[in-house]
Wavefront OBJ file of the C-alpha trace (Angstrom):
o trace
v 131.452 71.478 119.854
v 127.788 71.940 119.557
v 127.642 74.151 122.646
v 130.341 76.438 121.382
v 128.588 76.895 117.958
v 125.414 77.727 119.658
v 127.205 80.148 122.014
v 128.930 81.716 118.937
v 125.558 82.195 117.105
v 124.004 83.669 120.227
v 126.867 86.047 120.620
v 126.613 87.146 116.941
v 122.868 87.764 117.344
v 123.411 89.667 120.443
v 126.014 91.916 118.955
v 123.854 92.591 115.912
v 121.007 93.522 118.092
v 123.231 95.887 120.258
v 124.550 97.571 117.158
v 121.031 98.044 115.787
v 119.797 99.515 119.016
v 122.844 101.826 119.278
v 122.652 103.121 115.710
v 118.888 103.626 116.077
v 119.252 105.595 119.173
v 122.139 107.759 117.776
v 120.096 108.372 114.659
v 117.025 109.420 116.614
v 119.003 111.835 118.643
v 120.785 113.502 115.707
v 119.020 116.722 114.704
v 118.687 117.505 111.014
v 120.929 120.306 109.653
v 119.411 123.694 109.295
v 118.714 125.400 105.891
v 118.533 122.250 103.955
v 117.095 122.808 100.445
v 115.345 120.002 98.724
v 115.486 120.302 94.918
v 112.289 120.446 93.007
v 113.370 117.675 90.731
v 116.440 115.503 90.222
v 119.278 117.860 89.010
v 122.721 116.128 89.206
v 122.120 112.535 89.934
v 123.158 110.400 86.934
v 121.320 107.332 88.347
v 118.431 105.998 86.403
v 116.942 104.457 89.573
v 116.841 107.690 91.621
v 114.421 107.538 94.542
v 113.905 111.259 94.588
v 110.997 111.936 92.139
v 109.195 115.130 91.291
v 106.005 113.986 92.890
v 107.723 112.926 96.113
v 109.738 116.179 96.464
v 106.649 118.237 97.449
v 105.512 115.533 99.916
v 109.024 115.271 101.482
v 109.108 119.138 101.816
v 105.821 119.094 103.634
v 106.947 116.315 106.061
v 110.170 118.143 106.813
v 108.335 121.368 107.458
v 105.994 119.529 109.893
v 108.993 117.993 111.623
v 110.676 121.336 111.945
v 107.595 122.986 113.298
v 107.229 120.300 115.859
v 110.743 120.723 116.953
v 110.345 124.465 117.332
v 107.224 123.958 119.439
v 109.010 121.412 121.642
v 111.867 123.702 122.329
v 110.602 127.229 123.609
v 113.990 128.198 124.907
v 115.491 128.498 121.422
v 115.228 131.854 119.644
v 114.105 131.845 115.992
l 1 2 3 4 5 6 7 8 9 10 11 12 13 14 15 16 17 18 19 20 21 22 23 24 25 26 27 28 29 30 31 32 33 34 35 36 37 38 39 40 41 42 43 44 45 46 47 48 49 50 51 52 53 54 55 56 57 58 59 60 61 62 63 64 65 66 67 68 69 70 71 72 73 74 75 76 77 78 79 80
């Protein structure tokens, strides 16, 4: 009885770790969509706890531009 519960717990932990690694690797391989426009401020979200703030929009745009520039430099075979 104790051995089966330990094996069940180990199996659950193993499955959770496999799912985490799988989703992480799939997320890392997925390229961002082209021509994504980030709004300057919140426009249509009725939420009062919105994470997208005016001050973070500029920072997010700069980070995305850096990522896009790095991807363009990494892949010289693609035409702009």
